[in-house]
N, C-alpha and C positions, 0 to 999 in steps of 0.2 A: 631637294630638287636634283634630278638626275643630270649629270654633266653630259654634254654632247660627245659623241664618238669623235676622237681625234685621229686623223688619217694623214700619213705622209706618202706622197708620190715622189719617187726618186727617178729622174729622167736622164738617160744617156742618149746618144745619137746613133751609134753604130748599128743598133738593132732595129731602127725604124724602117718601116716598109718603104721600099724604093731606094734605100741608101745601101750602096755596096762598095764605094771607093773612097779613099782618103780625101779626094778633092771635094767631096760632099760634106766632110766633117771638119775641115781645116779653115779657120777664118781668113787665111791668107790666099785661099784658092778660089777659082772662079765659080764653083758650083755650091759654095757654102750657103749662100742666102736661101737657095731652094731647100737645102738640107735642114736649115733651122726652121723654115716654115712647116715642113713635113713633121718635124719634131714637135713643134708647138701644137699642131693639129692633133697629133696622137695623144698628147697630154690632155688636151681639151676633151677628147673622147673618153678617156679614163676618168677624168673629173666628172663628166656627165653620168657615167655608169655608177660611180660611188654615190653621187647625190640622188640618182634614181632609187638606189637601195635605202639610203638614209638621208633624207633631204636636209636634216638639221646638222649633219656632220660638219666638223671644223676641219677643213682640208688645207694642208700646206704642200707646196710643190718645191722640191729641191732640184734646181738646175745642176746637173751632175756630169756634164761633159766638158772636158778641156778646161777652158777658162772659167767655167760655171757661169757664163754670161751668153747663153745661146737662145733660150726661149725669148720670144718677142713679148714683152710685158703688155703692150697695148692690144695684143691679140689673144691673151690668155683670159680664160673664164674669170670674170670679175668677182666671183664668189669665193675665191681662194686667196691665200697669201703666198708670195713667191720668195724663196730663199735663193739669192744669187751672189756671185763673187767668191773669191778665194784669196789666200788660205782662210779656212774657217774651221771651227770645231766640228768633228764628226764627218768632215769631208763630203762624200756623196750623199750622206744621210743628214745633212744640215737641217736642223729643225726637229730632229728626233729627240724625244725625252721619255721619261718613265710613264707619262700619261698617254702615249701613243698607243692606239688600239689595233692598228693594222698598217702595214707597209706594202706598197705596190711598186714594182719596177717596170719602167717603160723604156723601150729602146735599148735594152741591155744586150751585151755580147758575151761570148764564151771566153774562157781564160787563155792565156798564152800557152801555145803548144797544142791546143785543141784543134781538131780539123777533120774534115773540112768545116770551117766556121768563118763567117764573114767578119773581117776586121778584128779578129781575135787578138787580145792582148791582156795584160794585167796591169792596170793603173797607168803605166806609161811604157814606152819602149825601153826605159832604163831597167825594168824588171823582167828577167828571163823566166823566173819561176818563184813561187812563194809556197812554202809548206808550213802547216801548223800541225804539230804532233805527227809529222810524216806524211800528211795528206796534202796533195797539191790543191791550192785554192786560187781562184781568180777573184774579180770584183764581186761576182755573184755570191760565192761562198763567204768571203770576208764580210760583206755588207749584211748578208742574211744572219751571220753569227753576231754582228754588232747590234742589229735590231733585236735579236734574241736576248742579248745581254741586258737590254732595256725592257724585256718582257713582251716585245711586239713580234707577232708572226708576219712573215712575208707571204701574202696570200695570192699574189698575181705577178706574172712576168710576161712581158711582150718582147719578142726578139726573134732571132732565127731558130731553126730547129735544134742546133747545138746548144744554144743558150737555154732553151726550154728544158732540154734533157739534163743540163747541168743543175738547174734548180730542182727538178723533180727527183734527181738522185739524192739530194739533201733533204727535201721536203716533199714527199710523194703526194701529200694532200693539196699542195698549192695548185692554183689554176694557171695554166700556161697557154699562150697564144702564139703559135709559130706564124709570124707574118711573112716569112720567107724561108726558103730551103737553101742552105749553103751549098755552093758548088766549088768554093775555094776561098782564099783569103780576100779576094776582091771580086767575087762573082757569086750571084745567087739568083734563084727564081723567086720573084716577089709577088705578093698580092698587090692588086690595085690599092693605092692608099685609102680610098674611100671604103673599100671592102674591109681592109685591115681595121679601120676606125670603128666600123660597125661591130666587128667581132670583139674588139677590145672593150667597147662600151658594154656589150652584153656580158662579157666575161668579168668585167670589173663589178658589175651588179651582183653576179653570182658569187664572186669571191668575197665580197663584203657581207653578203647574206649568210655565207657559210664560214665566216672567219673563226667561229668558235671551234670548228673541227680541225683547224690548222694549228699545230703546236709550234711555239717559237723554237728556233734552233739554238741550243745553248751548249757552249764548250766549257767544260770544267777545268779550271786552272790548277796548277801552273801549266802554261802552254810553252812548248818548245817551238820556236819560230826560226825558220831558215829562209833567207832571201838570196836568190841568185841575181846578181847585178851585172849589167852589161859592161860597165866601165870599171876597170881596176882602180882608177882614181877615186871613184865614189866609195869603193870599199875602204880605201885609205881614210877618207873623211868619216865614214861610218864608225870606224873603230875608235874615233875620238869620243864617241858617246859612251858614258859609263854603262857597263853591262853588255855592250855589243862587242863580239869577238869575231875574228877572221877564222873561218874554217880552213882546213888544208886546201891549198889552191888559191887562185887569184880572185875569184868572183863571188864567193859565198860568205855571208855574214850570219851570225846566229845570236840569239838572245832568248832569255826566258821572261815571259810576261805573266803577271798575276792573273790577268783575265783578258777577255777579248778587247775591251776598251783600251787597255794599256798597249796591247799588241797593235791595234789599229793606229794609235797615235804614233808609235815608233815607225811603223811602216810608212805612214804619211811623211814623216820627217825624212826617211831615207829617200823617198822619191823626190822631195824638194832638194835634198843635197845633190842629187844627180844633175840638177840644173847648173851647178857650179863647175866651171871648166878650169883645168889647170892653167896657171898663169906662166 
């Protein structure tokens, strides 16, 4: 008996249509509730597109923004399973495993330093830049490589034009849907949310149907990783981890990882360490 296609949808918020400002992505700010409703609706559109293509697909959705508790469970398509909460294995790709046949990114944003790009950053404000074998990578690159480590291609991305270009530079065959054009860090020209959802649904169907033409992104180890951290105190903590060293200067730590999975785990740990403030 053939096993059903397993699909993972990883959903962030900064790249959702209509979202351009931190008040729309921060649970403590006044506009967040509208932002999370827009996020949930875009995820539902992509779910519908996946199931239009393969009705029997087993779909998981990984809430991948901030606290990982943004998608409204009661408004999510009941045909899927939701992975929420943090910290958790595989971070933004919670629920990924070696049986996953395709990964789709919704609401993603460009890496720190990209611009113009709406709400661009890499993981958190604690990370100024991240380089693997000398190549600067944001969440798009790191998560695409992590999916590839498990044999899964990233077949779709919805976000602003800068985020779309970032994925297509790594995976030219992936389908991308620019739901807004970046005008700056907190400004953009955005599609109407309903128009964005219609485009995402159609694109998700196309991406799943053509998934065999999209190769996984794989990085061959060992991997030389450099992380530029905002706070020197975080660098001090990071150097307590075996194998992590301070590069010349106050902000950069380096380590060698056997593969993308190990690199991803250590990078996650560094960002959690950044939440510890000096006493």
